[in-house]
C-alpha positions in Angstrom: -13.8 74.6 32.4 -12.8 77.8 30.8 -11.5 80.7 32.4 -13.9 84.2 32.3 -13.8 87.5 34.1 -13.1 87.7 37.6 -10.5 84.5 37.8 -7.3 84.8 38.6 -4.8 83.4 36.1 -3.6 79.8 36.5 0.1 79.0 37.7 2.3 78.2 34.4 5.7 78.6 32.6 6.0 80.4 29.4 9.3 80.9 27.3 10.5 84.1 26.5 13.8 84.6 24.3 16.4 87.1 26.0 19.8 88.0 25.0 20.8 85.4 27.0 18.9 82.8 24.9 15.5 80.9 26.1 14.7 81.7 29.6 11.8 80.4 31.7 9.0 83.4 32.5 6.3 82.6 35.3 2.5 83.6 35.4 3.8 85.9 38.2 6.3 87.4 36.4 4.8 88.8 33.7 1.0 89.8 35.1 1.6 90.7 38.9 1.2 94.2 39.7 0.7 95.2 36.4 -1.7 95.8 33.8 -1.3 93.3 30.7 -3.3 93.0 27.0 -2.7 89.5 26.4 -3.7 87.8 23.2 -3.3 84.6 22.1 -2.8 82.8 18.4 -3.4 79.6 17.1 -0.2 79.4 15.2 3.3 82.0 14.4 3.1 82.9 11.1 -0.2 81.6 10.0 -2.1 83.9 7.7 -4.7 85.7 10.4 -2.0 85.6 12.9 0.5 87.4 10.8 -1.7 89.6 8.2 -4.2 91.0 11.1 -3.8 90.1 14.7 -0.2 90.4 15.5 0.2 93.9 13.6 -2.8 95.2 15.1 -1.3 95.3 18.6 1.9 96.2 16.8 0.0 99.4 15.7 -2.1 99.9 18.7 0.7 99.9 21.1 0.8 103.7 22.0 -2.7 104.0 22.5 -3.1 100.9 24.7 -0.2 101.9 26.7 -2.1 105.4 27.0 -5.1 103.8 28.5 -3.0 102.6 31.0 -1.4 98.8 29.5 2.0 98.5 30.8 3.1 95.3 28.9 1.4 93.7 25.6 1.7 89.6 25.3 1.5 87.7 22.7 1.8 83.9 23.4 0.8 80.6 21.3 1.5 76.9 21.4 4.8 77.0 19.4 8.2 77.1 20.7 10.3 80.0 22.0 12.5 80.2 18.5 9.6 80.2 16.5 7.9 82.8 18.9 11.2 84.9 18.6 11.5 84.8 14.5 7.9 85.6 14.5 8.7 88.8 16.3 11.6 89.5 14.8 9.7 89.2 11.0 6.6 91.1 12.1 9.1 94.0 13.6 7.1 93.9 17.2 10.4 96.7 18.2 9.7 95.8 21.9 6.3 96.7 21.5 4.7 93.1 22.0 6.4 90.6 24.2 6.4 86.9 22.5 6.0 84.2 24.8 5.9 80.8 23.8 3.4 78.3 25.3 5.4 75.2 23.7 3.2 72.5 25.4 0.0 74.2 25.7 0.2 74.1 29.2 -1.5 77.5 29.7 -4.0 77.4 27.1 -5.3 74.1 28.6 -5.1 75.2 32.6 -7.0 78.1 30.9 -9.5 75.8 29.3 -9.1 77.9 25.8 -7.2 74.7 24.6 -8.5 73.5 20.7 -8.0 70.9 18.6 -6.4 71.7 15.2 -5.3 68.4 14.2 -7.1 68.5 11.6 -4.9 71.1 9.9 -1.5 69.3 11.4 -1.0 71.3 13.7 -2.1 69.4 16.9 -3.2 71.1 19.8 -3.0 74.5 19.9 -4.7 77.6 21.8 -7.9 79.5 20.8 -7.7 82.9 19.3 -8.6 85.4 22.3 -7.5 88.7 23.8 -7.6 89.5 27.8 -7.0 92.6 29.7 -5.4 91.2 33.0 -5.0 93.4 35.8 -2.5 92.0 38.7 -3.1 88.8 37.1 -7.0 89.0 37.8 -9.1 88.7 34.1 -10.8 92.2 33.9 -11.9 91.5 29.8 -12.0 88.1 28.2 -12.7 87.9 24.5 -12.9 84.2 22.7 -13.1 83.9 19.3 -15.7 81.5 17.6 -14.2 78.4 14.9 -12.2 80.7 12.2 -13.1 84.3 12.7 -11.3 87.4 13.9 -13.3 90.2 15.6 -13.8 90.2 19.2 -9.8 89.3 19.8 -8.3 92.2 17.6 -6.3 95.4 19.7 -9.0 97.8 18.3 -11.8 95.7 20.1 -9.9 95.4 23.4 -8.8 99.2 23.4 -12.9 100.0 23.2 -13.2 97.8 26.3 -10.7 99.9 28.2 
């Protein structure tokens, strides 16, 4: 069953690169007591994700914070090393936290997984954005197929 507005996020563990190396982050560590703009991409370094999705959230970080967003989080079914390298290459500058959902557990628990094996990518996350307040989904924008419309930073910003 797919997560929907008003639902509490499922328990999951992400991996985040830190100065001490990869460290686990539980859902509550990220979302409890905060307003978080969360977006997911099918894959790090992929064309739409690298050219539009991640850059949009980097560019709109200040505007999102101005609307009460405490943290901006990007997740993908990639390992922590790939997510870290992508964040460095994209020059996130600490504006976007890069969290690895390496085994796709969060995507599956949210019902937002997709089969990208036709592209040689295996199980991945759908492209979406969410506004999460204290662990509860306030806005949810899931893309159809290969589209990039409702999950953009601009679209989410317009909902706040």
